[in-house]
Backbone as JSON Lines, residues from 0, in Angstrom:
{"i":0,"aa":"M","n":[107.3,101.87,89.69],"ca":[107.63,101.64,91.09],"c":[108.22,102.92,91.67]}
{"i":1,"aa":"T","n":[107.85,103.25,92.89],"ca":[108.3,104.5,93.49],"c":[109.63,104.33,94.18]}
{"i":2,"aa":"D","n":[110.22,105.45,94.55],"ca":[111.55,105.42,95.17],"c":[111.56,104.58,96.45]}
{"i":3,"aa":"N","n":[110.53,104.73,97.28],"ca":[110.51,104.04,98.56],"c":[110.58,102.53,98.37]}
{"i":4,"aa":"I","n":[109.77,102.01,97.46],"ca":[109.72,100.58,97.26],"c":[110.99,100.08,96.58]}
{"i":5,"aa":"A","n":[111.41,100.79,95.55],"ca":[112.56,100.34,94.78],"c":[113.83,100.33,95.61]}
{"i":6,"aa":"A","n":[113.96,101.29,96.51],"ca":[115.18,101.41,97.29],"c":[115.23,100.43,98.45]}
{"i":7,"aa":"G","n":[114.08,99.83,98.79],"ca":[114.05,98.89,99.9],"c":[114.31,99.57,101.24]}
{"i":8,"aa":"T","n":[113.88,100.82,101.38],"ca":[114.08,101.55,102.62],"c":[113.11,101.03,103.67]}
{"i":9,"aa":"P","n":[113.27,101.44,104.95],"ca":[112.33,101.0,105.98],"c":[110.88,101.35,105.65]}
{"i":10,"aa":"M","n":[110.67,102.33,104.74],"ca":[109.31,102.69,104.4],"c":[108.61,101.61,103.62]}
{"i":11,"aa":"S","n":[109.32,100.58,103.17],"ca":[108.72,99.52,102.38],"c":[108.36,98.3,103.21]}
{"i":12,"aa":"D","n":[108.33,98.45,104.54],"ca":[108.14,97.26,105.38],"c":[106.74,96.68,105.28]}
{"i":13,"aa":"T","n":[105.76,97.42,104.78],"ca":[104.41,96.88,104.69],"c":[103.94,96.79,103.25]}
{"i":14,"aa":"V","n":[104.84,96.86,102.3],"ca":[104.4,96.88,100.91],"c":[104.53,95.52,100.26]}
{"i":15,"aa":"S","n":[104.02,95.44,99.04],"ca":[104.11,94.22,98.26],"c":[105.53,93.99,97.79]}
{"i":16,"aa":"P","n":[105.83,92.82,97.21],"ca":[107.2,92.51,96.82],"c":[107.82,93.61,95.96]}
{"i":17,"aa":"V","n":[109.12,93.8,96.12],"ca":[109.77,94.95,95.52],"c":[110.02,94.79,94.03]}
{"i":18,"aa":"D","n":[109.68,93.63,93.45],"ca":[110.0,93.43,92.03],"c":[108.9,93.93,91.11]}
{"i":19,"aa":"G","n":[107.86,94.58,91.61],"ca":[106.88,95.18,90.72],"c":[105.47,95.15,91.23]}
{"i":20,"aa":"Y","n":[104.6,95.57,90.35],"ca":[103.17,95.66,90.64],"c":[102.57,94.3,90.95]}
{"i":21,"aa":"V","n":[101.64,94.28,91.91],"ca":[100.92,93.06,92.26],"c":[99.44,93.29,92.02]}
{"i":22,"aa":"G","n":[98.9,92.58,91.02],"ca":[97.49,92.73,90.69],"c":[97.27,92.38,89.22]}
{"i":23,"aa":"D","n":[96.1,92.69,88.73],"ca":[95.73,92.39,87.35],"c":[96.45,93.36,86.41]}
{"i":24,"aa":"P","n":[97.3,92.88,85.51],"ca":[98.01,93.78,84.6],"c":[97.08,94.62,83.73]}
{"i":25,"aa":"A","n":[95.92,94.08,83.37],"ca":[94.99,94.83,82.54],"c":[94.43,96.04,83.27]}
{"i":26,"aa":"V","n":[94.19,95.89,84.57],"ca":[93.69,97.01,85.37],"c":[94.77,98.08,85.48]}
{"i":27,"aa":"R","n":[95.99,97.66,85.72],"ca":[97.09,98.62,85.78],"c":[97.21,99.36,84.45]}
{"i":28,"aa":"A","n":[97.17,98.64,83.34],"ca":[97.33,99.27,82.03],"c":[96.22,100.26,81.75]}
{"i":29,"aa":"E","n":[94.99,99.91,82.14],"ca":[93.86,100.81,81.93],"c":[94.06,102.13,82.66]}
{"i":30,"aa":"W","n":[94.48,102.05,83.94],"ca":[94.63,103.28,84.72],"c":[95.9,104.03,84.34]}
{"i":31,"aa":"D","n":[96.95,103.33,83.99],"ca":[98.14,104.03,83.49],"c":[97.8,104.85,82.25]}
{"i":32,"aa":"S","n":[96.98,104.28,81.37],"ca":[96.59,104.98,80.16],"c":[95.78,106.23,80.48]}
{"i":33,"aa":"R","n":[94.88,106.12,81.45],"ca":[94.07,107.29,81.83],"c":[94.94,108.42,82.36]}
{"i":34,"aa":"Y","n":[95.89,108.05,83.2],"ca":[96.75,109.09,83.77],"c":[97.71,109.65,82.73]}
{"i":35,"aa":"A","n":[98.22,108.8,81.86],"ca":[99.19,109.25,80.86],"c":[98.56,110.2,79.85]}
{"i":36,"aa":"D","n":[97.26,110.13,79.68],"ca":[96.58,110.99,78.72],"c":[96.57,112.45,79.15]}
{"i":37,"aa":"R","n":[96.77,112.7,80.46],"ca":[96.73,114.07,80.96],"c":[97.91,114.31,81.89]}
{"i":38,"aa":"Q","n":[98.44,115.5,81.85],"ca":[99.56,115.82,82.74],"c":[99.13,115.78,84.19]}
{"i":39,"aa":"Q","n":[97.89,116.14,84.46],"ca":[97.32,116.07,85.8],"c":[95.85,115.71,85.66]}
{"i":40,"aa":"L","n":[95.45,114.6,86.29],"ca":[94.08,114.12,86.14],"c":[93.15,114.74,87.18]}
{"i":41,"aa":"W","n":[93.63,114.86,88.43],"ca":[92.79,115.35,89.52],"c":[93.18,116.78,89.9]}
{"i":42,"aa":"S","n":[92.48,117.33,90.87],"ca":[92.64,118.75,91.21],"c":[93.94,119.07,91.93]}
{"i":43,"aa":"G","n":[94.51,118.07,92.61],"ca":[95.7,118.33,93.42],"c":[95.38,118.76,94.83]}
{"i":44,"aa":"R","n":[94.09,118.81,95.19],"ca":[93.67,119.2,96.54],"c":[92.92,118.04,97.21]}
{"i":45,"aa":"P","n":[92.93,117.98,98.53],"ca":[92.28,116.86,99.22],"c":[90.77,116.87,99.02]}
{"i":46,"aa":"N","n":[90.19,115.69,99.07],"ca":[88.74,115.57,98.93],"c":[88.02,116.17,100.13]}
{"i":47,"aa":"G","n":[86.93,116.88,99.84],"ca":[86.21,117.59,100.89],"c":[85.67,116.71,101.99]}
{"i":48,"aa":"A","n":[85.14,115.55,101.62],"ca":[84.57,114.65,102.63],"c":[85.66,114.13,103.57]}
{"i":49,"aa":"L","n":[86.85,113.89,103.03],"ca":[87.96,113.45,103.87],"c":[88.32,114.53,104.88]}
{"i":50,"aa":"V","n":[88.44,115.75,104.43],"ca":[88.79,116.86,105.33],"c":[87.74,117.0,106.42]}
{"i":51,"aa":"A","n":[86.46,116.94,106.04],"ca":[85.38,117.12,107.01],"c":[85.32,115.98,108.02]}
{"i":52,"aa":"E","n":[85.45,114.75,107.55],"ca":[85.24,113.6,108.42],"c":[86.44,113.28,109.3]}
{"i":53,"aa":"T","n":[87.6,113.8,109.0],"ca":[88.77,113.56,109.85],"c":[89.05,114.71,110.81]}
{"i":54,"aa":"A","n":[88.21,115.74,110.78],"ca":[88.47,116.93,111.59],"c":[88.58,116.6,113.08]}
{"i":55,"aa":"G","n":[87.81,115.65,113.56],"ca":[87.82,115.32,114.98],"c":[88.63,114.1,115.35]}
{"i":56,"aa":"L","n":[89.38,113.55,114.4],"ca":[90.15,112.34,114.65],"c":[91.58,112.65,115.07]}
{"i":57,"aa":"T","n":[92.11,111.85,115.98],"ca":[93.51,111.96,116.36],"c":[94.37,111.26,115.32]}
{"i":58,"aa":"P","n":[95.35,111.95,114.75],"ca":[96.17,111.32,113.71],"c":[96.86,110.05,114.21]}
{"i":59,"aa":"G","n":[96.86,109.04,113.37],"ca":[97.53,107.78,113.65],"c":[97.96,107.17,112.33]}
{"i":60,"aa":"R","n":[97.82,105.87,112.21],"ca":[98.16,105.2,110.95],"c":[96.96,105.22,110.02]}
{"i":61,"aa":"V","n":[97.17,105.63,108.78],"ca":[96.08,105.71,107.82],"c":[96.45,104.98,106.54]}
{"i":62,"aa":"L","n":[95.47,104.3,105.96],"ca":[95.6,103.68,104.65],"c":[94.77,104.47,103.67]}
{"i":63,"aa":"D","n":[95.4,105.0,102.63],"ca":[94.72,105.73,101.56],"c":[94.56,104.78,100.38]}
{"i":64,"aa":"V","n":[93.33,104.35,100.14],"ca":[93.04,103.34,99.12],"c":[92.76,104.02,97.78]}
{"i":65,"aa":"G","n":[93.52,103.65,96.75],"ca":[93.36,104.29,95.46],"c":[93.8,105.73,95.52]}
{"i":66,"aa":"C","n":[95.06,105.94,95.89],"ca":[95.54,107.28,96.23],"c":[95.71,108.2,95.03]}
{"i":67,"aa":"G","n":[95.68,107.65,93.81],"ca":[95.82,108.51,92.64],"c":[97.12,109.3,92.65]}
{"i":68,"aa":"E","n":[97.01,110.59,92.37],"ca":[98.19,111.45,92.31],"c":[98.63,111.98,93.66]}
{"i":69,"aa":"G","n":[97.99,111.49,94.74],"ca":[98.53,111.69,96.08],"c":[98.06,112.9,96.85]}
{"i":70,"aa":"A","n":[97.04,113.61,96.4],"ca":[96.61,114.81,97.11],"c":[96.14,114.5,98.53]}
{"i":71,"aa":"D","n":[95.33,113.44,98.69],"ca":[94.87,113.07,100.02],"c":[96.02,112.59,100.9]}
{"i":72,"aa":"A","n":[96.89,111.76,100.33],"ca":[98.02,111.23,101.1],"c":[98.93,112.34,101.59]}
{"i":73,"aa":"V","n":[99.22,113.29,100.73],"ca":[100.08,114.41,101.12],"c":[99.4,115.26,102.2]}
{"i":74,"aa":"W","n":[98.11,115.51,102.03],"ca":[97.37,116.3,103.03],"c":[97.36,115.59,104.38]}
{"i":75,"aa":"L","n":[97.13,114.3,104.37],"ca":[97.11,113.53,105.61],"c":[98.48,113.56,106.29]}
{"i":76,"aa":"A","n":[99.53,113.34,105.52],"ca":[100.89,113.37,106.09],"c":[101.21,114.73,106.66]}
{"i":77,"aa":"R","n":[100.81,115.77,105.96],"ca":[101.07,117.13,106.44],"c":[100.34,117.41,107.76]}
{"i":78,"aa":"N","n":[99.23,116.7,107.97],"ca":[98.44,116.89,109.19],"c":[98.75,115.85,110.26]}
{"i":79,"aa":"G","n":[99.89,115.2,110.15],"ca":[100.38,114.36,111.23],"c":[100.08,112.88,111.14]}
{"i":80,"aa":"W","n":[99.46,112.44,110.06],"ca":[99.15,111.03,109.91],"c":[100.35,110.27,109.37]}
{"i":81,"aa":"D","n":[100.46,109.01,109.79],"ca":[101.47,108.08,109.27],"c":[100.8,107.35,108.1]}
{"i":82,"aa":"V","n":[101.17,107.7,106.87],"ca":[100.38,107.35,105.69],"c":[100.97,106.18,104.91]}
{"i":83,"aa":"T","n":[100.12,105.22,104.61],"ca":[100.38,104.19,103.61],"c":[99.37,104.38,102.51]}
{"i":84,"aa":"A","n":[99.83,104.46,101.26],"ca":[98.94,104.75,100.14],"c":[99.09,103.66,99.08]}
{"i":85,"aa":"V","n":[97.96,103.11,98.64],"ca":[97.97,102.01,97.67],"c":[97.3,102.47,96.38]}
{"i":86,"aa":"E","n":[97.88,102.07,95.25],"ca":[97.38,102.52,93.94],"c":[97.82,101.53,92.87]}
{"i":87,"aa":"V","n":[96.93,101.29,91.89],"ca":[97.26,100.36,90.81],"c":[98.09,101.01,89.71]}
{"i":88,"aa":"S","n":[97.98,102.31,89.53],"ca":[98.67,102.99,88.43],"c":[100.07,103.44,88.84]}
{"i":89,"aa":"G","n":[101.06,102.92,88.13],"ca":[102.42,103.37,88.38],"c":[102.64,104.81,87.97]}
{"i":90,"aa":"V","n":[101.94,105.25,86.91],"ca":[102.04,106.65,86.48],"c":[101.56,107.57,87.59]}
{"i":91,"aa":"A","n":[100.42,107.24,88.2],"ca":[99.89,108.05,89.29],"c":[100.82,108.04,90.49]}
{"i":92,"aa":"L","n":[101.38,106.87,90.81],"ca":[102.26,106.78,91.98],"c":[103.52,107.61,91.81]}
{"i":93,"aa":"E","n":[104.07,107.64,90.62],"ca":[105.25,108.47,90.39],"c":[104.93,109.94,90.65]}
{"i":94,"aa":"R","n":[103.78,110.38,90.21],"ca":[103.36,111.76,90.46],"c":[103.15,112.0,91.95]}
{"i":95,"aa":"A","n":[102.48,111.04,92.61],"ca":[102.21,111.17,94.03],"c":[103.5,111.26,94.83]}
{"i":96,"aa":"A","n":[104.45,110.38,94.52],"ca":[105.73,110.38,95.23],"c":[106.46,111.7,95.02]}
{"i":97,"aa":"G","n":[106.37,112.24,93.82],"ca":[107.01,113.52,93.54],"c":[106.4,114.64,94.36]}
{"i":98,"aa":"H","n":[105.07,114.65,94.5],"ca":[104.42,115.68,95.31],"c":[104.84,115.57,96.77]}
{"i":99,"aa":"A","n":[104.94,114.34,97.28],"ca":[105.36,114.16,98.67],"c":[106.8,114.62,98.88]}
{"i":100,"aa":"R","n":[107.67,114.27,97.93],"ca":[109.07,114.72,98.03],"c":[109.16,116.24,98.02]}
{"i":101,"aa":"D","n":[108.39,116.86,97.13],"ca":[108.42,118.32,97.05],"c":[107.97,118.96,98.35]}
{"i":102,"aa":"A","n":[107.06,118.28,99.05],"ca":[106.55,118.81,100.32],"c":[107.39,118.38,101.51]}
{"i":103,"aa":"G","n":[108.4,117.54,101.28],"ca":[109.24,117.07,102.37],"c":[108.53,116.13,103.31]}
{"i":104,"aa":"L","n":[107.61,115.32,102.77],"ca":[106.79,114.44,103.59],"c":[107.06,112.98,103.27]}
{"i":105,"aa":"A","n":[106.95,112.12,104.26],"ca":[107.18,110.69,104.1],"c":[105.85,109.96,103.97]}
{"i":106,"aa":"V","n":[105.73,109.14,102.93],"ca":[104.55,108.31,102.69],"c":[105.03,106.95,102.21]}
{"i":107,"aa":"R","n":[104.38,105.89,102.67],"ca":[104.66,104.55,102.13],"c":[103.79,104.36,100.89]}
{"i":108,"aa":"W","n":[104.41,104.11,99.77],"ca":[103.69,103.93,98.51],"c":[103.65,102.45,98.15]}
{"i":109,"aa":"V","n":[102.45,101.93,97.91],"ca":[102.25,100.52,97.62],"c":[101.67,100.39,96.22]}
{"i":110,"aa":"H","n":[102.43,99.77,95.31],"ca":[101.98,99.61,93.92],"c":[101.29,98.26,93.8]}
{"i":111,"aa":"A","n":[100.01,98.23,94.05],"ca":[99.28,96.97,94.08],"c":[97.79,97.23,94.08]}
{"i":112,"aa":"A","n":[97.03,96.22,93.69],"ca":[95.59,96.22,93.93],"c":[95.36,96.03,95.43]}
{"i":113,"aa":"L","n":[94.3,96.62,95.94],"ca":[94.02,96.51,97.38],"c":[94.0,95.07,97.85]}
{"i":114,"aa":"T","n":[93.38,94.18,97.08],"ca":[93.22,92.79,97.5],"c":[94.51,91.99,97.41]}
{"i":115,"aa":"E","n":[95.54,92.55,96.76],"ca":[96.82,91.85,96.59],"c":[97.95,92.53,97.35]}
{"i":116,"aa":"A","n":[97.64,93.54,98.12],"ca":[98.7,94.41,98.68],"c":[99.41,93.85,99.9]}
{"i":117,"aa":"M","n":[98.91,92.77,100.47],"ca":[99.53,92.15,101.65],"c":[99.76,93.16,102.76]}
{"i":118,"aa":"L","n":[98.74,93.92,103.06],"ca":[98.8,94.92,104.13],"c":[98.64,94.24,105.49]}
{"i":119,"aa":"P","n":[99.25,94.78,106.52],"ca":[99.08,94.18,107.85],"c":[97.64,94.3,108.31]}
{"i":120,"aa":"P","n":[97.03,93.2,108.73],"ca":[95.61,93.25,109.1],"c":[95.38,94.03,110.39]}
{"i":121,"aa":"A","n":[94.21,94.64,110.48],"ca":[93.73,95.31,111.69],"c":[94.77,96.27,112.26]}
{"i":122,"aa":"S","n":[95.39,97.08,111.4],"ca":[96.5,97.9,111.86],"c":[96.38,99.38,111.53]}
{"i":123,"aa":"F","n":[95.28,99.81,110.9],"ca":[95.16,101.21,110.52],"c":[94.06,101.89,111.33]}
{"i":124,"aa":"D","n":[94.39,103.05,111.89],"ca":[93.42,103.82,112.66],"c":[92.37,104.46,111.76]}
{"i":125,"aa":"L","n":[92.73,104.66,110.5],"ca":[91.8,105.18,109.5],"c":[92.08,104.49,108.18]}
{"i":126,"aa":"V","n":[91.03,103.98,107.56],"ca":[91.11,103.5,106.19],"c":[90.23,104.42,105.36]}
{"i":127,"aa":"S","n":[90.84,105.16,104.46],"ca":[90.13,106.14,103.64],"c":[90.08,105.66,102.2]}
{"i":128,"aa":"A","n":[88.87,105.53,101.67],"ca":[88.68,105.15,100.27],"c":[87.77,106.2,99.65]}
{"i":129,"aa":"Q","n":[88.39,107.12,98.91],"ca":[87.66,108.23,98.31],"c":[87.39,107.95,96.84]}
{"i":130,"aa":"Y","n":[86.13,107.63,96.53],"ca":[85.7,107.34,95.16],"c":[86.53,106.21,94.54]}
{"i":131,"aa":"P","n":[86.71,105.1,95.25],"ca":[87.58,104.03,94.74],"c":[86.92,103.24,93.62]}
{"i":132,"aa":"A","n":[87.72,102.81,92.66],"ca":[87.25,101.93,91.59],"c":[87.62,100.5,91.95]}
{"i":133,"aa":"L","n":[86.92,99.96,92.93],"ca":[87.19,98.61,93.42],"c":[86.3,97.63,92.68]}
{"i":134,"aa":"L","n":[86.92,96.64,92.06],"ca":[86.15,95.67,91.29],"c":[85.44,94.69,92.21]}
{"i":135,"aa":"R","n":[84.2,94.41,91.87],"ca":[83.37,93.5,92.65],"c":[83.67,92.05,92.28]}
{"i":136,"aa":"T","n":[83.72,91.18,93.27],"ca":[83.94,89.76,93.06],"c":[82.91,88.96,93.86]}
{"i":137,"aa":"P","n":[82.66,87.71,93.49],"ca":[81.65,86.92,94.2],"c":[81.95,86.75,95.69]}
{"i":138,"aa":"D","n":[83.23,86.76,96.04],"ca":[83.59,86.58,97.45],"c":[83.76,87.89,98.2]}
{"i":139,"aa":"A","n":[83.36,89.01,97.59],"ca":[83.45,90.33,98.23],"c":[84.85,90.62,98.75]}
{"i":140,"aa":"A","n":[85.86,90.28,97.95],"ca":[87.25,90.41,98.4],"c":[87.63,91.84,98.72]}
{"i":141,"aa":"A","n":[87.24,92.79,97.87],"ca":[87.62,94.19,98.12],"c":[86.93,94.74,99.36]}
{"i":142,"aa":"E","n":[85.63,94.45,99.51],"ca":[84.91,94.92,100.68],"c":[85.54,94.38,101.96]}
{"i":143,"aa":"R","n":[85.87,93.09,101.94],"ca":[86.46,92.47,103.12],"c":[87.88,92.99,103.39]}
{"i":144,"aa":"A","n":[88.61,93.34,102.34],"ca":[89.94,93.9,102.51],"c":[89.87,95.27,103.19]}
{"i":145,"aa":"L","n":[88.89,96.08,102.81],"ca":[88.7,97.37,103.47],"c":[88.47,97.19,104.97]}
{"i":146,"aa":"L","n":[87.55,96.31,105.3],"ca":[87.2,96.09,106.71],"c":[88.35,95.48,107.48]}
{"i":147,"aa":"A","n":[89.06,94.54,106.86],"ca":[90.14,93.83,107.55],"c":[91.29,94.75,107.92]}
{"i":148,"aa":"A","n":[91.47,95.83,107.19],"ca":[92.61,96.72,107.44],"c":[92.41,97.61,108.65]}
{"i":149,"aa":"V","n":[91.18,97.79,109.1],"ca":[90.88,98.73,110.18],"c":[91.22,98.13,111.54]}
{"i":150,"aa":"A","n":[91.95,98.88,112.34],"ca":[92.31,98.45,113.69],"c":[91.11,98.61,114.63]}
{"i":151,"aa":"P","n":[91.04,97.81,115.7],"ca":[90.0,98.04,116.71],"c":[90.05,99.48,117.2]}
{"i":152,"aa":"G","n":[88.9,100.11,117.22],"ca":[88.82,101.52,117.57],"c":[89.01,102.45,116.39]}
{"i":153,"aa":"G","n":[89.4,101.89,115.25],"ca":[89.66,102.69,114.07],"c":[88.42,102.92,113.23]}
{"i":154,"aa":"V","n":[88.59,103.72,112.17],"ca":[87.47,104.18,111.35],"c":[87.69,103.8,109.89]}
{"i":155,"aa":"L","n":[86.63,103.34,109.26],"ca":[86.58,103.19,107.8],"c":[85.79,104.36,107.25]}
{"i":156,"aa":"L","n":[86.38,105.09,106.31],"ca":[85.69,106.19,105.65],"c":[85.64,105.88,104.16]}
{"i":157,"aa":"L","n":[84.45,105.59,103.67],"ca":[84.25,105.25,102.26],"c":[83.32,106.29,101.65]}
{"i":158,"aa":"V","n":[83.8,106.94,100.61],"ca":[83.04,108.01,99.96],"c":[82.93,107.69,98.47]}
{"i":159,"aa":"H","n":[81.7,107.83,97.94],"ca":[81.52,107.58,96.51],"c":[80.54,108.58,95.92]}
{"i":160,"aa":"H","n":[80.51,108.63,94.59],"ca":[79.59,109.52,93.9],"c":[78.17,108.96,93.96]}
{"i":161,"aa":"A","n":[77.25,109.76,94.46],"ca":[75.86,109.32,94.54],"c":[75.27,109.14,93.14]}
{"i":162,"aa":"G","n":[74.49,108.09,92.99],"ca":[73.79,107.84,91.74],"c":[74.52,106.97,90.75]}
{"i":163,"aa":"M","n":[75.82,106.82,90.91],"ca":[76.56,106.02,89.95],"c":[76.21,104.55,90.03]}
{"i":164,"aa":"D","n":[75.83,104.09,91.23],"ca":[75.53,102.68,91.41],"c":[74.24,102.26,90.7]}
{"i":165,"aa":"T","n":[73.43,103.22,90.31],"ca":[72.16,102.89,89.65],"c":[72.18,103.2,88.15]}
{"i":166,"aa":"Q","n":[73.32,103.64,87.63],"ca":[73.42,103.93,86.21],"c":[73.39,102.64,85.39]}
{"i":167,"aa":"H","n":[73.05,102.8,84.12],"ca":[73.1,101.68,83.19],"c":[74.45,101.66,82.49]}
{"i":168,"aa":"T","n":[74.8,100.51,81.96],"ca":[76.05,100.41,81.19],"c":[76.03,101.44,80.06]}
{"i":169,"aa":"N","n":[77.13,102.19,79.94],"ca":[77.18,103.22,78.91],"c":[78.14,102.84,77.78]}
{"i":170,"aa":"D","n":[78.28,103.75,76.83],"ca":[79.09,103.46,75.65],"c":[80.56,103.25,75.97]}
{"i":171,"aa":"S","n":[81.01,103.82,77.08],"ca":[82.42,103.67,77.46],"c":[82.71,102.32,78.09]}
{"i":172,"aa":"G","n":[81.63,101.55,78.36],"ca":[81.81,100.24,78.96],"c":[81.65,100.22,80.46]}
{"i":173,"aa":"F","n":[81.37,101.38,81.07],"ca":[81.18,101.42,82.52],"c":[79.88,100.71,82.9]}
{"i":174,"aa":"D","n":[80.01,99.72,83.76],"ca":[78.85,98.99,84.28],"c":[78.93,99.01,85.79]}
{"i":175,"aa":"P","n":[77.99,99.69,86.47],"ca":[78.06,99.79,87.92],"c":[78.06,98.45,88.63]}
{"i":176,"aa":"A","n":[77.53,97.42,87.97],"ca":[77.51,96.09,88.59],"c":[78.91,95.51,88.76]}
{"i":177,"aa":"D","n":[79.9,96.11,88.09],"ca":[81.27,95.61,88.18],"c":[82.01,96.13,89.4]}
{"i":178,"aa":"Y","n":[81.43,97.1,90.12],"ca":[82.19,97.82,91.13],"c":[81.55,97.74,92.52]}
{"i":179,"aa":"V","n":[82.36,98.02,93.52],"ca":[81.93,98.01,94.92],"c":[81.37,99.38,95.28]}
{"i":180,"aa":"W","n":[80.19,99.39,95.92],"ca":[79.55,100.62,96.37],"c":[79.37,100.57,97.89]}
{"i":181,"aa":"P","n":[79.19,101.72,98.54],"ca":[79.11,101.73,100.01],"c":[78.07,100.77,100.58]}
{"i":182,"aa":"S","n":[76.94,100.61,99.91],"ca":[75.91,99.73,100.45],"c":[76.39,98.29,100.57]}
{"i":183,"aa":"M","n":[77.31,97.89,99.7],"ca":[77.84,96.54,99.76],"c":[78.74,96.34,100.97]}
{"i":184,"aa":"V","n":[79.45,97.39,101.34],"ca":[80.29,97.34,102.55],"c":[79.4,97.36,103.79]}
{"i":185,"aa":"T","n":[78.4,98.21,103.8],"ca":[77.48,98.3,104.93],"c":[76.84,96.94,105.21]}
{"i":186,"aa":"A","n":[76.53,96.21,104.15],"ca":[75.86,94.91,104.31],"c":[76.74,93.9,105.04]}
{"i":187,"aa":"L","n":[78.04,94.11,105.07],"ca":[78.96,93.18,105.73],"c":[79.25,93.55,107.19]}
{"i":188,"aa":"L","n":[78.79,94.72,107.62],"ca":[79.07,95.15,108.99],"c":[78.26,94.33,109.99]}
{"i":189,"aa":"D","n":[78.94,93.89,111.05],"ca":[78.28,93.12,112.1],"c":[78.36,93.88,113.42]}
{"i":190,"aa":"D","n":[78.17,93.18,114.52],"ca":[78.15,93.83,115.83],"c":[79.51,94.38,116.26]}
{"i":191,"aa":"D","n":[80.55,94.04,115.51],"ca":[81.86,94.59,115.81],"c":[82.03,96.02,115.29]}
{"i":192,"aa":"W","n":[81.01,96.51,114.61],"ca":[81.09,97.82,113.97],"c":[79.94,98.73,114.42]}
{"i":193,"aa":"E","n":[80.23,100.02,114.49],"ca":[79.21,101.05,114.74],"c":[79.21,102.02,113.56]}
{"i":194,"aa":"V","n":[78.07,102.16,112.92],"ca":[77.95,103.11,111.81],"c":[77.74,104.51,112.38]}
{"i":195,"aa":"E","n":[78.66,105.4,112.1],"ca":[78.6,106.78,112.61],"c":[77.98,107.73,111.59]}
{"i":196,"aa":"V","n":[78.2,107.47,110.32],"ca":[77.61,108.27,109.24],"c":[77.28,107.33,108.09]}
{"i":197,"aa":"D","n":[76.08,107.44,107.57],"ca":[75.68,106.7,106.37],"c":[74.63,107.55,105.68]}
{"i":198,"aa":"E","n":[75.07,108.41,104.76],"ca":[74.15,109.4,104.21],"c":[74.59,109.87,102.83]}
{"i":199,"aa":"Q","n":[73.67,110.52,102.15],"ca":[73.96,111.25,100.92],"c":[73.97,112.72,101.25]}
{"i":200,"aa":"R","n":[74.99,113.42,100.74],"ca":[75.11,114.85,101.04],"c":[75.7,115.59,99.85]}
{"i":201,"aa":"P","n":[75.51,116.9,99.77],"ca":[76.15,117.67,98.7],"c":[77.66,117.53,98.78]}
{"i":202,"aa":"R","n":[78.27,117.37,97.63],"ca":[79.71,117.17,97.57],"c":[80.45,118.49,97.72]}
{"i":203,"aa":"V","n":[81.46,118.48,98.59],"ca":[82.39,119.6,98.69],"c":[83.56,119.24,97.78]}
{"i":204,"aa":"A","n":[83.54,119.74,96.57],"ca":[84.47,119.29,95.55],"c":[85.6,120.29,95.35]}
{"i":205,"aa":"P","n":[86.85,119.81,95.3],"ca":[87.95,120.69,94.9],"c":[87.72,121.18,93.47]}
{"i":206,"aa":"E","n":[88.11,122.4,93.19],"ca":[87.93,122.94,91.85],"c":[88.87,122.26,90.87]}
{"i":207,"aa":"G","n":[88.33,121.95,89.69],"ca":[89.15,121.38,88.64],"c":[89.32,119.88,88.79]}
{"i":208,"aa":"G","n":[89.85,119.27,87.77],"ca":[90.11,117.84,87.82],"c":[88.92,117.02,87.37]}
{"i":209,"aa":"A","n":[89.19,115.79,86.99],"ca":[88.13,114.88,86.57],"c":[87.17,114.63,87.73]}
{"i":210,"aa":"G","n":[85.91,114.42,87.41],"ca":[84.92,114.13,88.43],"c":[84.28,115.35,89.05]}
{"i":211,"aa":"A","n":[84.67,116.56,88.62],"ca":[84.15,117.78,89.23],"c":[82.65,117.96,88.96]}
{"i":212,"aa":"H","n":[82.12,117.23,87.97],"ca":[80.7,117.38,87.63],"c":[79.78,116.65,88.6]}
{"i":213,"aa":"H","n":[80.31,115.78,89.43],"ca":[79.47,115.08,90.41],"c":[79.08,116.02,91.54]}
{"i":214,"aa":"T","n":[77.81,116.02,91.91],"ca":[77.31,117.01,92.86],"c":[77.01,116.47,94.25]}
{"i":215,"aa":"D","n":[76.82,115.16,94.39],"ca":[76.46,114.58,95.68],"c":[77.34,113.38,96.01]}
{"i":216,"aa":"D","n":[77.59,113.21,97.3],"ca":[78.4,112.1,97.8],"c":[77.55,111.11,98.58]}
{"i":217,"aa":"L","n":[77.94,109.86,98.52],"ca":[77.52,108.86,99.5],"c":[78.67,108.73,100.49]}
{"i":218,"aa":"V","n":[78.4,108.93,101.77],"ca":[79.45,108.91,102.79],"c":[79.12,107.84,103.82]}
{"i":219,"aa":"L","n":[80.03,106.89,103.95],"ca":[79.94,105.86,104.98],"c":[81.14,106.0,105.91]}
{"i":220,"aa":"R","n":[80.85,106.23,107.18],"ca":[81.9,106.26,108.21],"c":[81.5,105.27,109.29]}
{"i":221,"aa":"A","n":[82.32,104.25,109.47],"ca":[82.03,103.19,110.43],"c":[83.23,102.96,111.33]}
{"i":222,"aa":"R","n":[82.98,102.76,112.6],"ca":[84.04,102.54,113.57],"c":[84.07,101.08,114.01]}
{"i":223,"aa":"R","n":[85.25,100.5,113.99],"ca":[85.42,99.13,114.45],"c":[85.53,99.12,115.97]}
{"i":224,"aa":"L","n":[84.63,98.44,116.62],"ca":[84.58,98.45,118.09],"c":[85.58,97.47,118.69]}
{"i":225,"aa":"R","n":[85.81,96.36,118.01],"ca":[86.7,95.33,118.56],"c":[87.19,94.42,117.43]}
């Protein structure tokens, strides 16, 4: 649990209950183990698609989904956004909170699965999900949670690694059928949404960190009209 949540400061007004993580304990344990295996898992720099796609946006309230070690959240806060960041790994959140403190920036840290985070509906001007590991369910709970968080006039930015959705189950147990991909979110968009970007493009990748071997992105940017 991070300082903001544990202390019960005003920064915790939109977070899950202060007594701990909210979500599947097995998912938390899996990601805690991944982060604990390395002193730093990611590059520490913001994702290229996020930087490119927010260049013309007026800073407002942003939800960073699966914030990891906090590079995107810190970058957004530094650029004037009011940031709420949600993550299942407590190990990652501790690192993220430390980076924000070192930079003198305020971020709301939410230790929860997206579908359990009890976020205020329709209240974020930007919902950013950069390569999220969102588990797929029959009721499309994660996809609907992404859409529900976006305020009227706001933007959903979902970026994923191209080609992963068509891979076969591998020896590590990764099965693409278990996860949410941009096409699944696009399928739920109705007349209340305008798709501004839906394409595959070369990835602008920060140097270093896990995932650097991926070369192309799937980028979905959709604006909620009402």
